[in-house]
C-alpha positions as CSV (number, residue, x, y, z in Angstrom):
1,M,30.0,2.6,-27.7
2,K,28.7,2.4,-23.6
3,S,29.9,-0.7,-22.1
4,L,27.1,-3.5,-20.4
5,K,26.5,-3.1,-17.0
6,R,26.6,-5.9,-14.9
7,L,23.4,-6.8,-12.7
8,S,22.7,-8.9,-9.5
9,P,19.5,-9.5,-9.6
10,L,19.6,-11.7,-6.3
11,K,21.7,-9.4,-4.8
12,E,19.1,-6.5,-4.6
13,L,16.5,-8.9,-3.8
14,T,18.2,-10.2,-0.7
15,D,19.2,-6.0,0.5
16,P,17.4,-5.6,3.7
17,Q,17.9,-1.8,3.3
18,Q,16.1,-1.8,-0.3
19,T,13.2,-4.5,0.7
20,A,13.1,-1.9,4.2
21,L,12.3,1.0,2.0
22,A,10.2,-0.8,-0.4
23,I,8.1,-1.8,2.2
24,L,7.8,1.3,4.2
25,E,6.4,2.9,0.7
26,C,4.2,-0.3,0.4
27,L,2.5,0.9,4.3
28,Q,2.9,4.8,3.0
29,D,0.4,4.6,0.2
30,N,-1.6,1.6,2.4
31,D,-0.9,-1.3,0.3
32,P,-0.3,-3.6,2.5
33,E,-0.6,-6.7,0.0
34,G,2.1,-5.2,-2.1
35,A,4.4,-4.7,1.7
36,M,3.4,-8.6,2.1
37,E,4.7,-8.7,-1.3
38,M,7.8,-7.5,-0.6
39,I,8.2,-9.7,2.0
40,T,7.6,-12.5,0.1
41,I,10.0,-11.7,-2.4
42,Y,13.1,-11.3,-0.1
43,L,12.0,-14.0,1.9
44,E,11.8,-16.4,-1.1
45,A,15.2,-14.7,-2.2
46,I,16.6,-15.5,0.6
47,N,15.5,-19.7,0.6
48,K,12.7,-20.1,2.9
49,T,13.9,-23.6,3.9
50,R,17.0,-22.6,5.9
51,L,14.8,-19.4,6.9
52,R,11.8,-21.3,8.5
53,A,14.5,-23.5,10.7
54,K,16.3,-20.3,11.8
55,A,12.7,-18.8,12.7
56,K,12.0,-21.7,14.6
57,L,8.7,-22.3,13.0
58,P,6.3,-25.1,12.3
59,K,6.2,-25.4,8.5
60,S,2.3,-24.7,8.5
61,T,3.3,-21.4,10.4
62,M,5.3,-20.0,8.0
63,Y,3.3,-21.4,4.5
64,S,0.2,-19.9,6.4
65,A,2.1,-16.5,7.0
66,L,3.0,-16.4,3.9
67,K,0.3,-18.1,2.0
68,H,-2.4,-16.2,3.3
69,R,-0.4,-12.6,3.7
70,N,-2.0,-11.8,6.5
71,P,0.7,-12.7,9.7
72,T,0.3,-12.0,12.7
73,I,3.0,-9.2,14.0
74,R,5.5,-11.9,16.4
75,T,5.3,-14.1,13.4
76,L,6.4,-11.5,10.7
77,A,9.3,-10.8,13.4
78,K,10.3,-14.1,13.5
79,I,10.6,-14.6,9.7
80,M,12.6,-11.1,9.9
81,H,14.6,-11.7,12.6
82,A,16.0,-15.1,11.2
83,S,16.1,-13.3,7.8
84,T,19.2,-11.8,9.6
85,H,21.0,-13.7,11.8
């Protein structure tokens, strides 16, 4: 009988290397919506409220960046930087 393997979806969703590879694959496939979806999933997994405070972004900017999925590269960089520090 095989033993069951315990999975930790949250651990995998918050793994920056796996997330980066998924984003890169989306961009290589010309799928910007998929890339933004991966970023949104990652950020939701690490708690958007805490992240917004660390990124020092107004709530409206954070909401717009994730909801409309068309942030500026500067806003995206602030969000991703805050997620790792």
